[in-house]
Every structure is written in C-alpha cells, then in structure tokens.
C-alpha positions as CSV (number, residue, x, y, z in Angstrom):
1,X,0.1,0.2,-0.3
2,X,1.2,3.8,-0.7
3,X,2.7,5.0,2.4
4,X,0.4,8.0,1.8
5,X,-2.5,6.2,2.3
6,X,-1.2,3.3,4.5
7,X,-0.6,6.6,7.4
8,X,-4.2,8.0,6.1
9,X,-5.8,5.1,7.5
10,X,-3.4,3.6,10.8
11,X,-3.8,6.8,11.8
12,X,-5.6,7.3,15.3
13,X,-6.5,9.7,18.1
14,X,-4.3,9.8,20.9
15,X,-5.6,10.4,24.9
16,X,-3.1,9.8,26.9
17,X,0.9,11.0,26.8
18,X,4.1,10.9,28.6
19,X,5.6,14.0,29.7
20,X,7.8,14.5,27.6
21,X,8.3,16.9,24.6
22,X,8.4,16.1,20.5
23,X,11.7,17.4,19.5
24,X,12.1,20.8,17.4
25,X,12.5,19.1,14.2
26,X,9.3,17.1,14.6
27,X,7.4,20.2,15.5
28,X,8.4,21.8,12.1
29,X,8.0,19.6,9.8
30,X,4.1,19.0,11.0
31,X,3.5,22.7,11.2
32,X,4.9,22.8,7.4
33,X,2.4,20.2,7.0
34,X,-0.7,22.5,8.5
35,X,1.7,25.0,6.3
36,X,0.8,24.0,3.0
37,X,-2.9,22.7,3.7
38,X,-5.6,23.0,1.0
39,X,-7.3,26.6,1.5
40,X,-10.2,27.6,-0.8
41,X,-8.9,30.3,-3.1
42,X,-5.3,30.2,-1.9
43,X,-6.3,33.0,1.0
44,X,-4.8,30.7,3.8
45,X,-6.9,32.3,6.4
46,X,-5.5,30.4,9.5
47,X,-2.7,30.7,11.4
48,X,-1.3,28.2,13.9
49,X,-0.5,29.3,17.5
50,X,1.8,26.5,19.2
51,X,2.4,26.1,22.6
52,X,4.0,24.2,24.6
53,X,4.5,26.2,28.1
54,X,3.1,23.5,30.3
55,X,1.3,26.1,32.8
56,X,-0.3,28.1,29.9
57,X,-1.7,24.4,28.2
58,X,-2.9,23.3,31.9
59,X,-4.4,26.8,31.7
60,X,-6.2,26.7,28.3
61,X,-7.3,23.1,28.9
62,X,-8.4,24.0,32.1
63,X,-10.9,26.4,30.2
64,X,-11.7,24.2,27.3
65,X,-12.7,22.3,30.3
66,X,-15.5,24.6,32.0
67,X,-16.8,24.4,28.1
68,X,-18.1,20.8,28.9
69,X,-19.4,22.1,32.2
70,X,-16.8,19.6,33.6
71,X,-13.9,20.5,36.6
72,X,-10.9,18.3,37.4
73,X,-10.9,16.8,33.8
74,X,-7.7,17.1,31.1
75,X,-9.2,17.6,27.5
76,X,-5.4,18.6,26.9
77,X,-4.9,14.6,28.1
78,X,-1.5,15.9,29.5
79,X,-0.1,16.5,25.8
80,X,3.3,18.7,26.3
81,X,2.5,20.7,22.9
82,X,-0.7,22.4,21.4
83,X,-1.8,23.5,18.4
84,X,-4.6,26.1,18.2
85,X,-5.7,25.8,15.3
86,X,-7.7,29.8,14.4
87,X,-9.4,30.5,10.5
88,X,-10.3,34.6,9.7
89,X,-14.3,34.1,9.9
90,X,-14.6,36.9,7.6
91,X,-12.9,34.3,4.7
92,X,-16.2,32.3,3.6
93,X,-14.6,29.1,3.9
94,X,-12.6,30.0,7.4
95,X,-14.3,26.3,9.0
96,X,-12.8,24.3,6.3
97,X,-9.5,25.5,6.3
98,X,-8.6,25.4,9.5
99,X,-9.6,21.6,9.5
100,X,-7.8,21.1,6.6
101,X,-5.3,22.4,8.5
102,X,-6.0,19.8,11.7
103,X,-5.8,17.4,9.1
104,X,-2.8,18.0,7.6
105,X,-1.1,18.3,11.5
106,X,-2.3,15.5,12.7
107,X,-1.6,12.9,9.5
108,X,2.2,14.8,9.1
109,X,2.4,13.8,12.8
110,X,1.4,10.1,12.7
111,X,3.9,9.6,9.4
112,X,6.8,10.9,11.2
113,X,5.9,9.0,14.8
114,X,4.5,11.9,16.6
115,X,0.4,11.0,18.0
116,X,-1.9,13.7,18.1
117,X,-5.9,14.4,19.0
118,X,-8.3,17.0,17.5
119,X,-10.5,18.4,20.3
120,X,-12.8,20.7,19.9
121,X,-14.4,24.0,21.7
122,X,-11.7,26.3,20.6
123,X,-14.8,28.0,19.6
124,X,-16.4,28.6,22.2
125,X,-12.8,28.8,24.7
126,X,-11.8,31.6,22.7
127,X,-15.2,33.4,22.6
128,X,-14.6,34.5,25.7
129,X,-13.2,37.2,27.1
130,X,-10.3,35.4,28.8
131,X,-9.6,33.6,25.6
132,X,-10.2,36.9,23.4
133,X,-7.6,38.7,26.0
134,X,-5.2,35.7,25.2
135,X,-5.6,36.0,21.5
136,X,-5.1,39.6,21.4
137,X,-1.6,39.0,23.3
138,X,-0.8,36.9,20.2
139,X,-1.7,39.6,17.7
140,X,-5.1,37.9,16.5
141,X,-8.1,39.9,16.3
142,X,-12.1,39.6,17.1
143,X,-12.2,38.2,13.5
144,X,-10.4,35.0,13.8
145,X,-12.1,32.4,15.0
146,X,-10.8,28.7,17.5
147,X,-11.3,26.1,14.7
148,X,-9.6,23.0,17.0
149,X,-6.9,22.6,20.0
150,X,-4.3,19.9,18.5
151,X,-2.5,18.1,21.1
152,X,1.0,16.4,19.9
153,X,2.6,14.0,22.0
154,X,4.1,10.7,22.7
155,X,1.1,8.2,23.5
156,X,1.7,6.8,26.9
157,X,0.0,3.0,26.6
158,X,-0.9,1.4,23.5
159,X,-2.1,2.3,20.5
160,X,-5.6,3.0,20.1
161,X,-7.1,0.5,17.6
162,X,-9.6,1.1,14.3
163,X,-13.1,1.3,14.9
164,X,-14.8,-0.7,12.0
165,X,-16.6,1.4,9.4
166,X,-20.2,1.3,8.2
167,X,-21.3,-0.7,6.2
168,X,-23.1,2.5,4.2
169,X,-20.0,5.0,4.4
170,X,-19.7,5.4,0.5
171,X,-22.9,5.6,-1.4
172,X,-22.2,5.2,-4.8
173,X,-24.6,6.7,-7.8
174,X,-23.7,5.7,-11.8
C-alpha cells in the first residue's frame, strides 16, 4: 500500500501522553504540513498558535473543561505540545480551511511517529473574555475564530485500534 494511504488509514487519536516534549525538528515538519493545507481561493485564512509552556497548556485545558461543564478533568490528556488552529471568519471557507490544517497536522504527526488528537471547543474557549485576551496577546483580532486544538506528543500506552467502518459509508451513484 502507498505510504501516504497507509498513514491515513492507520492514524488514530491518542488520549494519553508521556511527559516528554516532541523534538523541534518534528514540530517544524508538522507545522510545515499545516502551512501547506489547501485553503479556499488560496487565501490562507488559518493561523497556528504553538504552545509548549506547561502552565499555559494547563490553563487553556481548564478553560476547555469549563466549556464542557466539567472541572478536574484534562481534555488535553497531558499532551506537551498544543497547536491551536484559528481562521479568519471574514473568509467564506474559514471553517473548512482550518479543518484541513488540523487534518494535515495530525496526518503529518503520525507519518513521523508523533501522536495527536483533535480536541473541539476552541471556538467556545476563545469567545470568552479570557480567551479573547489571550488571542489579542498573540496578535489575533476578533475576526479570528478557534477551529480546533491539536495535541501533539508521544503516547503513553497502547495505540488505539480502528473501529470497523460502517457499511453505508460510501454511496455510489451511477
């Protein structure tokens, strides 16, 4: 099987990470893949904010848990690297553009031996006053919307198995 297709088929979300930072060269490769995700009309509306500061990751994880209505949980599963994907909502395809960046980040990570997970609720976290303040500190204006949180790290435990694909996943029309 083609190596790219094999990576796409085998990649899974990981929800338990070792307390070990990924290598800088791995991070750069993953971010480059995100930069080359397709975007509507080539507009490049997404922006990636990379965080490796444990305290800041913990703070944003707690903000994410509050959106879920839970406290005392870590929706970021101890991941040592967080890449938050934002996109400019003035672009018609901003959600799709950001989603493609997220996919590229996770697929590239898997291809080089780094584990990942897409965590939702970035939109809600960064609509809060505290979230907006963080964004402004990163130079992002109010047009930007949180698309997703990409966790990166090395798994702690077994690699998840793929669930069987549903029967009606593909409908062919002739």
